[in-house]
C-alpha positions in Angstrom: 23.2 6.2 31.9 20.3 7.8 33.8 18.3 9.5 31.0 15.9 11.3 33.2 18.8 12.8 35.2 20.5 13.7 31.9 17.4 15.5 30.6 16.8 17.2 33.9 20.3 18.7 33.9 20.7 19.4 30.2 17.1 19.9 29.1 16.5 20.5 25.4 20.1 20.0 24.5 20.1 16.4 25.7 16.9 15.7 23.7 18.4 17.2 20.6 21.7 15.4 20.8 20.3 11.9 21.7 17.5 12.0 19.1 19.8 13.4 16.4 22.6 10.8 17.0 20.1 7.9 17.1 18.6 9.1 13.9 21.9 9.3 12.0 22.7 5.7 12.9 24.2 5.6 16.4 22.2 3.3 18.7 21.4 5.7 21.5 18.2 6.1 23.5 16.7 9.0 21.7 13.1 7.9 22.2 13.7 7.3 25.9 15.1 10.9 26.2 12.0 12.2 24.4 9.7 10.4 26.8 11.8 11.5 29.8 11.6 15.1 28.6 7.8 14.9 28.2 7.5 13.5 31.8 9.7 16.3 33.2 7.6 18.8 31.4 4.4 17.3 32.8 5.7 17.0 36.4 7.8 20.0 37.0 7.0 22.3 34.0 10.7 23.0 33.7 10.5 22.2 30.0 7.8 23.2 27.5 6.2 20.3 25.6 5.9 22.5 22.5 9.6 23.2 22.5 10.4 19.5 23.2 8.2 18.5 20.2 9.8 21.1 17.9 13.4 20.3 19.0 12.9 16.5 18.8 11.3 16.8 15.3 14.2 19.0 14.1 16.7 16.6 15.6 15.1 13.6 14.0 15.0 15.3 10.6 18.5 16.6 10.8 19.9 13.4 12.1 18.1 11.3 9.4 19.4 13.6 6.7 23.0 13.2 7.9 22.5 9.4 8.0 21.1 9.5 4.5 24.1 11.5 3.3 26.5 9.0 5.0 24.7 6.1 3.4 24.7 7.9 0.0 28.3 8.8 0.0 29.9 6.2 2.3 27.6 3.2 2.6 27.1 2.9 -1.1 30.9 3.1 -1.7 31.6 0.4 0.9 28.9 -2.0 -0.6 30.3 -1.4 -4.1 33.8 -2.1 -3.1 33.4 -4.9 -0.5 29.8 -6.2 -1.1 31.1 -9.2 -3.0 32.8 -10.5 0.2 29.3 -10.9 1.8 27.6 -12.0 -1.4 26.1 -8.6 -2.3 26.8 -8.3 -6.0 25.6 -5.6 -8.5 22.4 -7.5 -9.2 21.4 -7.5 -5.5 22.3 -3.8 -5.3 19.9 -3.1 -8.1 17.2 -5.1 -6.3 17.7 -3.0 -3.1 17.6 0.2 -5.2 14.4 -1.0 -6.9 12.8 -1.8 -3.5 13.6 1.6 -2.1 12.5 3.4 -5.3 9.1 1.6 -5.0 8.6 1.3 -1.3 11.2 3.6 0.3 8.6 6.2 1.4 6.8 3.6 3.5 10.1 2.2 5.0 11.3 5.7 5.9 8.0 6.9 7.4 7.0 3.7 9.3 10.6 3.0 10.2 10.6 6.1 12.5 8.2 4.2 14.8 10.3 1.0 15.2 13.6 1.1 17.2 16.0 -0.7 14.9 14.6 0.8 11.7 14.5 4.3 13.3 18.3 4.1 13.7 19.2 2.7 10.2 16.4 3.4 7.8 17.9 6.7 6.6 21.3 5.2 6.2 19.8 2.3 4.2 17.8 4.8 2.1 21.0 6.6 1.2 23.0 3.5 0.5 20.2 2.3 -1.9 20.2 5.7 -3.6 16.7 6.6 -2.8 15.9 10.0 -4.3 16.3 12.7 -1.7 13.2 14.6 -2.9 11.2 11.4 -2.0 13.1 10.7 1.2 12.7 14.2 2.7 8.9 14.5 2.9 8.6 10.9 4.3 11.4 11.6 6.8 9.9 15.0 7.9 6.4 13.6 8.3 7.6 10.6 10.3 9.8 12.8 12.5 7.1 15.3 13.2 4.4 12.8 14.0 6.6 10.5 16.0 8.0 13.3 18.2 4.5 14.8 18.7 3.0 11.5 19.7 5.7 10.6 22.2 6.0 14.1 23.6 2.3 14.6 24.3 1.8 11.0 25.5 4.6 11.3 28.0 3.4 14.8 29.0 -0.1 13.5 29.7 0.7 9.9 30.9 3.9 10.6 32.7 5.6 7.6 34.4 3.0 5.2 33.0 4.4 5.6 29.5 7.9 5.2 30.7 7.0 1.9 32.3 5.3 0.5 29.3 7.5 2.0 26.6 9.9 -1.0 26.8 6.9 -3.4 26.2 5.7 -1.2 23.3 9.2 -1.3 21.7 9.2 -5.1 22.1 5.8 -5.5 20.4 6.9 -3.2 17.6 10.2 -5.0 17.3 8.4 -8.3 17.1 6.1 -7.0 14.4 9.1 -5.7 12.5 11.0 -9.0 12.7 7.9 -10.8 11.4 7.6 -8.3 8.5 11.3 -8.4 7.7 11.4 -12.2 7.7 8.4 -12.3 5.4 10.1 -9.8 3.1 13.3 -11.8 3.1 11.5 -15.1 2.3 9.5 -13.4 -0.5 12.6 -11.8 -1.9 14.5 -15.1 -1.9 11.7 -16.9 -3.6 11.5 -14.2 -6.3 15.2 -13.3 -6.5 15.6 -14.0 -10.1 12.4 -12.3 -11.1 13.3 -9.2 -9.0 16.8 -9.2 -10.5 15.3 -9.2 -14.0 12.9 -6.4 -13.1 15.6 -4.4 -11.4 18.0 -4.9 -14.4 15.3 -3.6 -16.7 14.8 -0.6 -14.5 18.6 0.1 -14.1 20.3 -1.4 -17.2 24.0 -1.7 -17.4 26.6 -1.0 -14.7 25.7 1.1 -11.6 27.5 4.3 -11.1 31.1 3.8 -9.9 32.3 4.7 -6.4 
């Protein structure tokens, strides 16, 4: 798939569709489309960077909210029904919910800037029953700032940003892996303690599917 060719032919529509689909959980090159659109705007002025920014921000927010809804309605139901098959019992579900209640805003906001998290953060927030009134501001802020940075950086830097964007993603992905591994190790070490804290926060059975 030649993203630059796609953006040149379909303009704002291509940016909206790719960013929105990536945000709701489909691993498509939304960020690459955003960079390509910024480059096209800077070189040929066929597109307006202001419109690219607005459309990409709207797509990110809309896509994330759909992903959140899918996680809330579908992901949670799947985990409740089949989680035991992959050793995710009710106690672990409560730990996930506790983590998103306490740190979900940071995960949603900063996840927008990391490839893998950008695709799945909203779905995970919904699956872990993060409150929508907390999710939306973090999601909107991340989407607006992310789309603004990449739109204007691509508009000003052009092909230079496209060449180094893969390296930037690799660095961010590397940092994300380190952080995730550290969190997993910490959680495993404190599993019983976290389960006790989460049980106190959410006593009894979780809501049924």
